[in-house]
C-alpha positions in Angstrom: 134.2 -33.3 -10.1 133.1 -32.8 -6.8 129.0 -33.1 -6.6 126.6 -33.4 -3.6 128.0 -35.6 -1.0 125.0 -38.0 0.1 124.5 -39.7 3.5 123.6 -43.1 2.3 122.3 -43.5 5.8 120.3 -40.8 6.0 119.1 -41.8 2.4 117.9 -45.3 3.1 115.8 -44.0 6.1 113.8 -41.5 4.6 112.8 -44.0 2.4 112.1 -46.3 4.9 110.3 -43.6 6.2 107.9 -42.9 3.0 107.4 -46.6 2.7 105.9 -46.5 6.4 104.1 -43.6 5.5 102.4 -45.6 2.5 101.8 -48.3 4.0 100.0 -46.6 6.5 97.5 -44.5 4.3 96.5 -47.4 2.9 95.8 -49.3 6.3 94.2 -46.2 7.4 91.8 -46.9 4.5 91.6 -50.7 4.4 90.9 -51.1 8.6 89.8 -47.2 9.5 86.5 -47.2 10.4 84.8 -44.9 12.9 83.3 -45.4 16.9 80.0 -45.3 15.5 80.5 -47.9 12.9 82.3 -50.0 15.2 79.4 -50.1 17.5 76.6 -50.1 14.5 78.2 -53.7 13.7 78.9 -54.9 17.0 75.5 -54.5 17.6 74.4 -55.9 14.5 77.1 -58.9 15.5 75.1 -58.9 18.7 71.3 -59.2 16.9 72.2 -62.1 14.6 73.7 -64.3 17.3 71.0 -63.7 19.5 68.7 -64.7 16.2 70.6 -67.7 15.5 70.7 -68.9 19.0 67.1 -68.2 19.3 66.2 -70.6 16.3 68.9 -73.8 17.6 66.6 -77.1 17.9 66.7 -79.2 21.1 66.9 -82.5 20.2 66.7 -84.2 23.5 
């Protein structure tokens, strides 16, 4: 009747590690962008801001 002894603390930590790894993988998919993609988005945002600011009306 002697079974294998399981360290519950180790099992809990292993489960937490696996969950953290799965969360990290999901975040890499959702938020991971390359440097080029980030730079392109920043440049596009700056261009749109300049375009919008250039179209402002002065109601003086």
